[in-house]
VOTITOR-46456 format. One record per residue (C-alpha): x, y, z; residue in one letter. Coordinates in steps of 0.02 Angstrom, whole numbers, padded with zeros to 5 digits, always signed. Layout:
N
XYZA/...
//
This chain:
755
-04364+05708-04463M/-04492+05775-04591H/-04587+05953-04586N/-04532+05996-04383L/-04580+06149-04284K/-04458+06304-04313C/-04317+06332-04234K/-04296+06532-04161P/-04334+06654-04284L/-04169+06704-04360A/-04146+06537-04401A/-04331+06490-04469M/-04294+06643-04588L/-04110+06584-04638A/-04184+06402-04693A/-04325+06503-04808M/-04215+06631-04891G/-04333+06763-04820V/-04290+06921-04748A/-04345+06971-04568A/-04443+07117-04592S/-04543+07038-04743M/-04618+06929-04623I/-04784+06983-04524S/-04739+06953-04333P/-04908+06841-04322A/-04820+06720-04412W/-04651+06714-04353A/-04695+06585-04216D/-04797+06475-04308H/-04742+06438-04501V/-04681+06265-04509V/-04515+06242-04614T/-04378+06099-04632I/-04223+06115-04516N/-04067+06043-04476G/-03906+06088-04575G/-03881+06156-04736R/-04064+06220-04794P/-04166+06151-04934T/-04166+06222-05122S/-04339+06175-05147L/-04475+06345-05137P/-04511+06318-04960T/-04617+06496-04989Q/-04749+06402-05058I/-04869+06319-04924P/-04892+06138-04989T/-04832+05990-04933T/-04658+05961-04908M/-04583+05811-04801E/-04390+05798-04775G/-04254+05708-04673I/-04093+05750-04622T/-03924+05666-04685G/-03886+05640-04483A/-04044+05552-04452Q/-04020+05431-04599V/-03880+05387-04530E/-03948+05351-04345D/-04098+05248-04387R/-04093+05177-04576I/-04013+05047-04635N/-03954+05170-04799A/-03847+05072-04922S/-03906+05164-05067D/-03951+05341-05071S/-04144+05310-05123E/-04168+05193-04965D/-04165+05388-04882A/-04337+05401-04945L/-04387+05215-04865K/-04517+05309-04711Y/-04579+05458-04797L/-04774+05461-04825P/-04839+05390-05003S/-04651+05354-05077L/-04597+05195-05138N/-04435+05149-05241V/-04429+04985-05318R/-04249+04920-05259K/-04249+04755-05290R/-04071+04719-05220Y/-03925+04839-05151I/-03858+04912-05304G/-03993+04893-05424D/-03968+05048-05561Y/-04078+04993-05673D/-04252+04980-05593H/-04271+05065-05438A/-04417+05164-05498V/-04470+05310-05370L/-04679+05293-05343A/-04787+05431-05257S/-04975+05447-05225R/-05070+05436-05406A/-04883+05349-05505S/-04849+05196-05481G/-04663+05114-05488T/-04673+05112-05687G/-04690+05283-05713N/-04510+05353-05671S/-04551+05496-05787A/-04681+05571-05650R/-04575+05618-05535S/-04400+05717-05539M/-04224+05674-05424V/-04111+05810-05416Y/-03939+05830-05327A/-03882+06013-05257D/-03976+06059-05401G/-03923+05924-05544I/-04053+05827-05638L/-04027+05647-05596L/-04205+05589-05665S/-04175+05483-05813N/-04294+05573-05951L/-04250+05492-06098L/-04388+05365-06056G/-04514+05313-05957N/-04528+05124-05861G/-04424+05025-05757A/-04256+05038-05866T/-04247+05237-05874Y/-04222+05258-05667T/-04153+05413-05594P/-03943+05399-05564R/-03947+05359-05386W/-03763+05297-05398G/-03720+05476-05413L/-03759+05515-05247V/-03691+05402-05091T/-03789+05409-04911P/-03642+05453-04830E/-03633+05626-04918E/-03812+05675-04910I/-03847+05829-04794E/-04025+05819-04826R/-04155+05763-04923V/-04319+05846-04954D/-04483+05800-05069V/-04618+05931-05147L/-04763+05823-05160Y/-04856+05883-05323G/-04850+05998-05459P/-04872+06154-05362F/-04731+06246-05398S/-04707+06332-05565A/-04511+06309-05558A/-04512+06133-05610Y/-04574+06044-05758P/-04730+05946-05792G/-04613+05774-05746N/-04637+05841-05567S/-04826+05810-05565V/-04784+05665-05441G/-04655+05733-05323A/-04465+05827-05321V/-04353+05747-05214V/-04197+05867-05208D/-04048+05805-05119F/-03927+05915-05029Q/-03741+05826-05018T/-03618+05908-04908R/-03496+06042-04894M/-03376+06065-04753P/-03371+06245-04662A/-03216+06160-04582R/-03089+06005-04609F/-03186+05845-04609E/-03136+05649-04643A/-03237+05512-04656H/-03231+05327-04696V/-03360+05195-04695K/-03353+04990-04710L/-03494+04892-04724S/-03562+04721-04770G/-03703+04623-04789Y/-03775+04453-04836G/-03943+04390-04886Q/-04014+04208-04872G/-04127+04188-05036F/-04265+04065-05040R/-04386+04050-05183L/-04432+03901-05314Y/-04296+03790-05353G/-04160+03914-05287T/-04084+03921-05107D/-03933+04011-05104S/-03838+04143-04992R/-03787+04321-05055H/-03657+04445-05000Y/-03590+04590-05042G/-03461+04729-04973K/-03456+04922-04973Q/-03332+05055-04938G/-03322+05242-04949S/-03201+05376-04915A/-03250+05574-04918S/-03138+05713-04870V/-03170+05918-04845G/-03119+06072-04792D/-03112+06260-04825R/-03004+06379-04829D/-03030+06564-04825G/-03147+06590-04980A/-03135+06415-05035W/-03208+06277-04993S/-03203+06067-05073W/-03259+05922-05052W/-03224+05740-05120L/-03309+05566-05118D/-03260+05405-05179V/-03341+05223-05155S/-03349+05062-05198R/-03502+04945-05202L/-03495+04760-05236D/-03660+04681-05234S/-03715+04488-05271N/-03895+04515-05298G/-04032+04364-05297Q/-04096+04286-05456P/-04232+04412-05505V/-04319+04319-05658A/-04356+04159-05695F/-04378+04069-05848A/-04542+04000-05886N/-04661+03913-05999K/-04855+03901-06003L/-04901+03711-05989V/-05026+03761-06123S/-04896+03803-06248Q/-04817+03620-06218G/-04845+03491-06378V/-04926+03332-06301A/-04837+03169-06362G/-04655+03130-06397G/-04509+03232-06447G/-04368+03321-06340G/-04262+03280-06189V/-04335+03206-06036P/-04300+03308-05891V/-04323+03344-05714T/-04319+03484-05592G/-04481+03598-05683A/-04576+03662-05555I/-04773+03692-05566A/-04842+03857-05519D/-04967+03991-05576R/-04938+04141-05652N/-05002+04318-05614P/-05172+04260-05709S/-05167+04104-05643N/-05143+03995-05778R/-05026+03853-05738D/-04849+03860-05805W/-04693+03791-05768L/-04528+03870-05691I/-04386+03804-05782L/-04229+03905-05678G/-04174+04051-05609A/-04107+04201-05720T/-04049+04383-05694N/-03932+04352-05543Q/-03823+04526-05537V/-03671+04523-05491H/-03622+04730-05492T/-03450+04813-05457V/-03499+05005-05435Q/-03360+05128-05426D/-03409+05307-05368H/-03314+05476-05368A/-03386+05641-05341K/-03279+05813-05339A/-03345+05982-05296K/-03275+06164-05275L/-03355+06310-05218A/-03285+06473-05203Y/-03352+06641-05118D/-03329+06807-05220F/-03427+06894-05073S/-03521+06831-04927P/-03672+06825-05055V/-03596+06773-05217L/-03536+06583-05242R/-03477+06481-05392A/-03474+06310-05381S/-03436+06169-05490Y/-03469+05964-05470T/-03394+05830-05550L/-03449+05653-05546G/-03412+05492-05596W/-03491+05333-05596W/-03438+05160-05672R/-03519+04996-05645N/-03465+04825-05718D/-03608+04714-05704A/-03621+04511-05737V/-03803+04433-05747R/-03791+04253-05734T/-03934+04105-05748S/-03965+03930-05663T/-04057+03799-05748S/-04162+03680-05633Y/-04193+03557-05787L/-04070+03398-05773R/-04088+03273-05904D/-04068+03074-05865A/-03873+03093-05820A/-03905+03230-05727G/-03813+03361-05813K/-03905+03549-05811P/-03999+03585-05984V/-04007+03759-06055H/-04062+03741-06245G/-04158+03641-06351G/-04313+03543-06351D/-04350+03457-06182I/-04499+03350-06128N/-04586+03382-05957V/-04717+03268-05906A/-04741+03212-06072G/-04756+03382-06139R/-04628+03447-06274R/-04557+03629-06257Y/-04428+03720-06346T/-04296+03818-06240L/-04243+03975-06352L/-04057+04048-06308P/-04154+04204-06228S/-04229+04106-06087D/-04074+04059-05996F/-03959+04194-06065A/-03830+04271-05973P/-03774+04463-06008S/-03628+04587-05948R/-03647+04788-05934G/-03495+04892-05952D/-03565+05095-05911L/-03454+05219-05872E/-03562+05403-05825H/-03494+05563-05804L/-03597+05708-05712M/-03552+05905-05743H/-03637+06048-05642G/-03599+06239-05621L/-03689+06372-05543S/-03648+06543-05488L/-03783+06613-05393K/-03811+06764-05266Q/-03914+06736-05117N/-03896+06902-05008G/-04098+06896-04944K/-04098+07075-05005G/-04212+07153-05117V/-04166+07030-05266F/-04054+06877-05302D/-04025+06758-05447W/-03943+06621-05512E/-03859+06534-05670I/-03850+06362-05664A/-03811+06221-05789A/-03768+06039-05790S/-03722+05882-05910L/-03773+05690-05880Y/-03673+05589-06019D/-03665+05415-06058Y/-03478+05393-06092A/-03490+05227-06115R/-03643+05108-06090D/-03620+04943-06162L/-03731+04778-06139V/-03681+04624-06221R/-03805+04449-06214T/-03778+04301-06339P/-03885+04247-06454T/-03860+04073-06423V/-03866+03948-06286A/-03731+03945-06182V/-03702+03885-05999P/-03630+04030-05918D/-03566+04219-05933P/-03393+04157-05967Y/-03423+04056-06135T/-03366+04131-06314K/-03501+04140-06449A/-03620+04246-06550Q/-03713+04387-06477G/-03785+04560-06482N/-03694+04711-06395V/-03825+04854-06358N/-03725+05032-06370D/-03799+05195-06280M/-03634+05282-06260G/-03676+05482-06324G/-03856+05481-06249S/-03894+05597-06104G/-03966+05755-06045W/-03915+05935-06008N/-04010+06065-05925T/-03995+06271-05926L/-04073+06382-05800A/-04094+06573-05756L/-04184+06625-05614K/-04208+06757-05516G/-04299+06807-05336I/-04353+06969-05324W/-04444+07053-05137R/-04519+07197-05173P/-04523+07323-05053Q/-04658+07449-05020G/-04797+07342-05082M/-04948+07294-04966A/-04911+07111-04890G/-04744+07036-04887A/-04702+06960-05050H/-04562+06844-05147I/-04574+06831-05352V/-04473+06707-05427D/-04453+06688-05569F/-04332+06600-05729G/-04293+06543-05887V/-04278+06363-05923Q/-04202+06220-06059R/-04202+06053-06029D/-04109+05941-06171S/-04115+05747-06199A/-04018+05659-06309K/-04066+05433-06335L/-03929+05345-06441R/-03935+05173-06473T/-03861+05036-06584H/-03862+04867-06587V/-03735+04751-06655F/-03685+04594-06688R/-03528+04516-06632G/-03449+04344-06650E/-03376+04356-06474D/-03527+04441-06390W/-03402+04465-06221I/-03258+04561-06316G/-03321+04596-06493S/-03292+04811-06526A/-03399+04810-06668Q/-03492+04712-06810G/-03624+04674-06915A/-03767+04829-06910H/-03911+04754-06803V/-04036+04902-06772S/-04030+05093-06725T/-04143+05188-06624F/-04111+05358-06579N/-04221+05539-06540G/-04202+05696-06451A/-04304+05814-06340T/-04293+05987-06293R/-04403+06080-06158L/-04390+06265-06144E/-04483+06360-06017S/-04522+06519-05935V/-04610+06527-05752Y/-04654+06670-05621A/-04722+06642-05466Q/-04775+06761-05323D/-04803+06698-05134S/-04879+06854-05041W/-04904+06853-04851R/-05056+06969-04824F/-05162+07014-04673G/-05112+06920-04510E/-05160+06743-04557A/-05161+06725-04747W/-05037+06674-04856K/-05068+06637-05054A/-04927+06599-05199T/-04998+06619-05390L/-04895+06540-05506G/-04877+06535-05714L/-04766+06420-05820R/-04750+06405-06011H/-04669+06280-06084E/-04629+06223-06260R/-04584+06057-06318W/-04493+05991-06453R/-04455+05813-06515A/-04324+05793-06663F/-04190+05675-06738D/-04300+05540-06711G/-04212+05364-06814V/-04251+05195-06828I/-04171+05064-06929S/-04164+04863-06934N/-04028+04746-06995A/-04113+04745-07174A/-04147+04941-07221G/-04075+05087-07202K/-04113+05216-07071P/-04292+05296-07069L/-04333+05463-06995P/-04481+05510-06871F/-04587+05668-06920A/-04510+05809-06792A/-04655+05869-06659R/-04692+06033-06561S/-04818+06078-06430E/-04838+06224-06307D/-04934+06239-06151G/-04976+06328-06004W/-04963+06281-05833S/-05065+06383-05695P/-05019+06358-05495K/-05111+06410-05353A/-05099+06383-05156A/-05182+06476-05013L/-05128+06461-04805A/-05256+06519-04659Y/-05177+06500-04474R/-05316+06450-04405A/-05268+06455-04221T/-05104+06460-04160D/-05066+06300-04185S/-05177+06222-04328W/-05142+06301-04516T/-05267+06247-04666L/-05185+06233-04850K/-05261+06224-05025A/-05145+06195-05164S/-05205+06147-05340T/-05087+06138-05504G/-05099+06084-05688R/-04960+05973-05764A/-04902+05932-05920L/-04773+05770-05956R/-04731+05766-06138N/-04676+05609-06228P/-04508+05542-06190T/-04398+05498-06346A/-04413+05321-06311A/-04586+05335-06295E/-04626+05432-06444L/-04506+05384-06575F/-04557+05196-06552Q/-04623+05047-06674G/-04544+04924-06794S/-04512+04917-06996I/-04599+04831-07107V/-04589+04833-07307D/-04457+04992-07282G/-04600+05091-07177R/-04614+05124-06995I/-04759+05032-06921V/-04833+05019-06749N/-04794+05198-06688N/-04922+05338-06638D/-04865+05505-06741P/-04985+05592-06637T/-04963+05538-06459L/-05013+05686-06351R/-04939+05745-06183A/-05018+05684-06019E/-05124+05810-05930R/-05141+05817-05758S/-05227+05917-05643Q/-05192+05876-05470T/-05279+05975-05280S/-05233+05938-05103E/-05306+06004-04979L/-05218+06016-04789T/-05242+06051-04594A/-05056+06042-04524E/-05045+06053-04330Q/-04890+06100-04260T/-04852+06000-04109L/-04723+06060-03975E/-04570+05934-04016R/-04661+05875-04204G/-04807+05890-04317G/-04958+05809-04377L/-05050+05836-04557R/-05191+05775-04628V/-05210+05805-04836T/-05323+05754-04945A/-05270+05737-05127F/-05356+05726-05294H/-05284+05695-05472E/-05377+05695-05644H/-05250+05664-05780T/-05287+05644-05973R/-05200+05555-06102D/-05099+05455-05977A/-04936+05352-06060L/-04957+05182-06041Y/-04900+05026-06150S/-05038+04916-06179Q/-05094+04831-06337A/-05111+04870-06514L/-05130+04719-06582T/-05159+04526-06514P/-04950+04521-06523T/-04886+04699-06513V/-04904+04819-06380N/-04846+05015-06388T/-04872+05172-06307I/-05041+05239-06327Q/-05136+05364-06235N/-05249+05302-06101V/-05420+05421-06093G/-05445+05478-05902K/-05371+05418-05747I/-05418+05485-05582R/-05355+05455-05411T/-05418+05515-05255G/-05357+05489-05088G/-05303+05527-04908L/-05148+05562-04795E/-05106+05549-04632L/-04927+05602-04584S/-04870+05609-04401Y/-04692+05651-04318Q/-04636+05691-04146A/-04452+05709-04064D/-04514+05633-03902E/-04655+05517-03872V/-04715+05450-03714L/-04529+05427-03629V/-04355+05536-03662H/-04272+05476-03823G/-04407+05409-03916L/-04442+05476-04088A/-04582+05418-04194L/-04631+05471-04383T/-04767+05366-04470G/-04893+05401-04599S/-05032+05307-04672V/-05099+05348-04874T/-05260+05277-04946Y/-05278+05318-05140A/-05425+05259-05258D/-05350+05260-05426S/-05448+05215-05572K/-05447+05207-05738I/-05608+05286-05806V/-05605+05294-05975A/-05492+05185-06121N/-05562+05161-06288P/-05391+05058-06340A/-05440+04936-06212V/-05618+04933-06148P/-05595+04811-06013A/-05482+04905-05911S/-05615+05053-05903E/-05653+05040-05710G/-05514+04937-05661K/-05368+05011-05553R/-05222+05098-05632Q/-05050+04972-05621P/-04951+04990-05481R/-05050+05102-05368V/-05085+05016-05210P/-05236+05064-05113D/-05172+05066-04938W/-04978+05122-04889R/-04922+05135-04717A/-04743+05175-04637T/-04682+05161-04447L/-04522+05223-04401L/-04469+05216-04216A/-04301+05255-04152S/-04237+05280-03977Y/-04096+05337-03906H/-04006+05277-03740V/-03894+05414-03687G/-03768+05487-03820D/-03710+05323-03856R/-03846+05196-03919W/-03999+05223-04041T/-04111+05074-04092S/-04236+05093-04212S/-04391+04974-04289L/-04465+05021-04446G/-04627+04949-04539L/-04658+04970-04708R/-04843+04921-04790Y/-04924+04912-04965S/-05097+04846-05004G/-05152+04758-05144R/-05108+04828-05320Q/-05097+04757-05504Y/-04971+04762-05637G/-05087+04752-05789T/-05224+04890-05849L/-05363+04784-05849D/-05317+04709-05694N/-05315+04532-05774S/-05159+04469-05645D/-05256+04434-05487P/-05098+04312-05413N/-04974+04435-05336G/-04855+04291-05263A/-04775+04241-05413T/-04643+04312-05527Y/-04720+04441-05643M/-04867+04465-05500G/-04853+04620-05400V/-04886+04579-05216A/-04945+04653-05046D/-04834+04673-04912Y/-04796+04692-04745L/-04586+04723-04686V/-04502+04755-04517A/-04334+04830-04527D/-04230+04860-04373A/-04067+04931-04343R/-03940+04980-04170V/-03787+05092-04177R/-03657+05128-04061Y/-03540+05263-04034R/-03389+05203-03968F/-03302+05365-03953D/-03313+05543-04048R/-03237+05471-04188H/-03299+05280-04211W/-03474+05200-04241T/-03524+05058-04282G/-03722+04982-04327A/-03803+04817-04372L/-03968+04820-04453G/-04085+04696-04541I/-04196+04734-04674D/-04352+04629-04709N/-04338+04561-04525L/-04486+04441-04540N/-04433+04381-04722N/-04576+04407-04800R/-04572+04358-04998K/-04650+04497-05104Y/-04640+04547-05270W/-04667+04702-05400A/-04641+04581-05565F/-04478+04527-05482H/-04429+04473-05308P/-04386+04598-05167Y/-04232+04556-05051T/-04269+04413-04910Q/-04197+04457-04732R/-04026+04538-04754T/-03904+04581-04619L/-03806+04726-04632I/-03635+04780-04539A/-03571+04949-04522E/-03415+05037-04456L/-03358+05215-04471K/-03238+05336-04441F/-03251+05508-04423D/-03138+05669-04390M/
//
């Protein structure tokens, strides 16, 4: 797991895509690479921090119900996954980016972009559902914006999933089930789910193919809670007297009442993936990927409130302890989601490891259907017909086109690998809201609002990785980006659509890295890079309409500009590795939602954010006793808002959702060739959810808590075909929050057949 000591030279060269003649003999036995199975597509020639894990290791050691679980124990990473099958809030956080900054990392699967760059935030998460854990060959992470081959959204990390492509006939079937007991506030419930997947693939001459299907039926715990501040209550009579409200304190330590549990999600997700490849020659391959994902989701609510007759109360005026409150339809509103997304990927690649290689790749991600339905009047359950709104995002999506080349010039001083390319990334946001008499079934209705916009990033880049002398390696890169935002439109029910002005900007992003092999086992590395993270369509084309004009928006919203650097000392051990990395990031004009007026929040630029820290990573295939493997990491980050004229109270405070300490530990023990057991620990320290850190109470709904969580897994191979596993996530049953509550103790059982 993670960066391991090299295999023999031929295997190492194949993993790096470098011809043997271009490696100095002095480096041949000391280069640290990522090995095991299919090689990563990340630029391993750049001497900077990368970590990885193979699909076999995930299966052996980790309770992986969703593809993002493969990242659980990698250094400095955290995915805000609230429940199994969480499809709209599972944001990836990195060293200097929190779980509210989805646009500051990039996720790919076989070169196809899964990151949702239509917006930035909890509802614009990577499309993890287009990869299942069973099809993962390996997953690797490039930390920081140190490769010129990736846009500025790579400032936090680049995650690269490589999925299976068979060398011979193979077939797999897996069945799993899980259960969780959940106790919080007035909720004491059990939540169960099941999952099944099947895959088959083969290779016949020049043709190879792979088919993967799965279904997840998951009942998540409530992730939100209806509430009222005590200070909002009106003293005196009026309202229906109720019982059941629970006294609590909100993140700002103000007294409030918890009135019920909401947003308990029942999600049924179907996935299918078909891949086809044809080898025109030993070095030229064409491949096509078709991915399909469908999700039927129902969100339900439970009121804790009871009237004098013991009946639940969902709406109207209520009276709690002599104070009157008004329940809005949105307080307990259920909702329904009907989503169907399609993904296409096509590439033609020459990879001969000779003087010149090239690739042409295109991808398309399409919201073929994306409907979310919500009632606008109080209803007791998600099956009662009534008036409501339908949010239609059909037609949204993104597409990419890339032409890449790798040149390995001969006869020059040292050994060079020059990679270069031209890229275009386009995103299209389409949102139409209409009102229907039947919120469950209406296909059309009165117009409520429209919110559209598009962005396009056109880029060229080049970088040269150069080995010189016996102990040195350097990389210099430069990326130019031209960003455009256009077709921005907003409307409300009262008026015609109003356009936003188009925007365009150009920017340069230089990159540099240097490595020095100090001894036979120690290597020193330094990397630096600039990243421009342009506003997404949802961030730029914002605001509302008042008196026929657009207000509460910032037409001069600027791109984030981050300068990131790291200094690393890396030791190659006999069966593992040790790494210490000091990192620093200085970001100007960070994009955050903050108060524009006392009642309106909008996306604005935060002047300066500075983050510095230290990361320690260790891995060993064998520790103390035969069969024991250990990986672990510790990260300290001091992330402060240095300047923010819009909200001066935030200056000097910690950046939201970036904890001071993070740590992971995963120990796995093999007994013979049949038994594997593992124990994992995940720790996150103190953090805040607001820019001004005015939310010191993390142990409550909407708070952000510190936590220490233990996970366990036991896997047994019955024979060469059958394996079974039992696992427990959150073994210590920690109750912790990132605005929403995470899962509590969850038991997972698996049975798998391999042919």
